[in-house]
N, C-alpha and C positions, 0 to 999 in steps of 0.2 A: 752509591758507587756504581760505576758503569763498566767496570773491568770484568772480563770473562773469568769466572772462578773455575779452575781446573781440578782443584782438590782443596780439602780443608781438614783441620785437626783442632780439637778442643784446646784452648789455651790453658786449661787446667790439667793437661796431660802431665804425668810425672816426669817425662823427659823434656818438658817445655816445648820449644819450637823445633826440636830435632826431627820428629816425624814429618813435619811439613817440609823441612829442609831436605830430608831424604826423598820425599815425593817429588820435590822440585828438581833434584838431581836426576831422577829418572826421566823427567820431561826434557831436561837439558841434554841428556845422553841421546835422546831421540831427535835432537836438533830444534827443539821448541824453546825459545827464549822466555824464561819465566822469572818471577821474583816472589818472595814470601813477604806478606804484610800482616800486620795485626789489625783485626777488625774489632774495635772495642765494643761496638754495639752488640755484636753477636758473641763476643768473648771467644773468638776463634782465630787461628792462624790460617791465612788463605794463600794458596798458590795461584797466582794470576799471570797472565801473559805480560811480559815486560813491555813497558811503554803505554799500557792501558790504564794505569793507576791515575785516578783523578781526585 
């Protein structure tokens, strides 16, 4: 993956993807377009800049 990872959360977190979604909203509130993806290789939810996912 070549996208810039801004934050990450364990996929095993009891709240699932919610912590990553909350982190993503913080970036969006700052005007940074981001999206949350699941990286199965690392078993983590990643917050990456929107449009950089490949």
